[in-house]
N, C-alpha and C positions, 0 to 999 in steps of 0.2 A: 518898508520891509514886509515880506509876505507871511512871516510867521509871527505869532504874538509872544510865545515863550518857548524855552527849552525846558521840558518838564522833568525829564530824568534820563539816565542811562540804564538800560536793561541788559543784564548779563545772562546768557544762556548757561545753565549749569546741569551737570549730570549727578550732582550730589548736593541737594539743597541743604541738607543738615550740616555739612561741612562749611558751606557758604554762610549759614546762620551762625555757626560757631565763630567764624571770622568777623562778620559785620556786626552781629548783635552781642555775642558773649565777650568778644575781645575788644571791639571798638566802641561798643555802647550804643549803637543805633537801635531804633525801636521798630517793631513791625507795625506798619500803618494800615496795610491792606493784605489780605490773604484769601485766596480762593482757588479752587480747582474747577476747571471747566472742561467740558467735552463739546467741541463745536466743529462741525463738519467744514466750515469755511476756514477755520484756523488749520485744521488738518490738511486741507487742500493747499493753502498758502505755503505751509512748511513741508509739504510732501511727506506727510505722515499717514499711517494706516488709519482708516476711518475709525472713530471711537477712541483714539489715543487721548488720554487725559493730559491736560497741561496745568501745572500748578504755577500760579502767578502770585508773587509777593512783592510788595513795595515797602521799602525800609526808608526811614527818615532820620536825619540828624536834628540839630537844633532848628527851630523855626526862626526865620529872619523876618523882622518887622519893617524893613526898609521899604520906602515907596519909590516907584519910578514914575515917569510921566504918564504911564499907562495903568498904574495901580500897584498893589503889593507885589513885592518880589518873592517868588516861590522858588526855593532851591534846596539842595541837600537831600535829594531822593535818589535811591538806587533801586532798580527793579531786579528781581530774580525770576527766571522762567525755566522750569524744569519739565521736560517732556517725559512724563511718568512711564517707566518701564523700558525706556531706551537705554542701551548701554553706551558708555562713553567710548568714543573712538580713541585709538592710541594717541596719547598726548605727545605733541612735539616738545623737544627740550626747550625750556625757557632761555632765550638768549638775552644777554645784557645789551647787545647792540639793538637799537630800535629797528622795527620792521615797518615798511611802508604800510599805512592804513591801520597800524596798531593804535588802540585806544589807551590813553593814560587817564586814569581816574584820579583827580586832584582833590585832596581834603585840606582845609585850613585848620590849624590847631594852635593852641598856646600850651600844649602838653606833650611836646615832642619826646622827651625822655620817658614819660610814662607809657606812651604808645609803643616806643621801641621795646621797653621792658615787657609789656603785655604780649606783643606779637611774638617775641622770641620765647617767652615763657610758655605760650600756647603751642609752640612748635612750628610756627609759620616762618616763611623765608623772608629775609631782608637782604639787600645787596650790599650792606655795610652800615656803618654808623651814620648819623646825620652829617651832611656836608654843607659847608658854608658857600653860598653862591655870591659872586661879585657881580651884582646887577647895577649898572651905572644909573645914577639918579633915583635909586630906590633905597628903602630901609634895608637893614640886614635881613637876609633871607637864608633860612636853613631848609634843606629838604632831606627827607628820609624816604628811600626807595625800596620797593619790594614787589611782590606779586600776591594776589589772592589765591584761594584754592583752585580757581578756574584758569589760572595763568594770566589774568588781567593785570597789567602793570599798574601799580599804585604809587602815588607820590603824596607824602604829607609835607605841608609847607608851613613854616612858622616865620612870621615877619617880625622877629625880635631876637635878642641875644638868648642863647641857651648856654647853660654852664655844664661843660663836659667833665 
């Protein structure tokens, strides 16, 4: 394999405060790294005006201590990147039907009903209640689907019974 690890998924946001309200305040992730940089190479790569500040945050969930044949497994990180001062383009309506190339951010949980309650109480969108998936040869799997404030499709997965 040519890569050693998949480090994280980074989401471009035009409202980092609302993203933090979703991932930190509602889901309980923690800020692991936070910096604002002004870098001419970054501006050139992203076709930004010279001097545009870029805020980069990395959030993490629980630390996993599993070992692989190549060392510790590092997972559970979500990056947020905000190009400071740029206004958001008009958002396209979030469709339920998957779009080619669309990212789905998957979170494992044993707290499906609490997550559902917290997300709806905070005013964020879910696509319905948890659904039970019939996956042949696997344990019971429930998924809860929604979108974050940036329109990223989110799936919470619980591999045990939940009581509705």
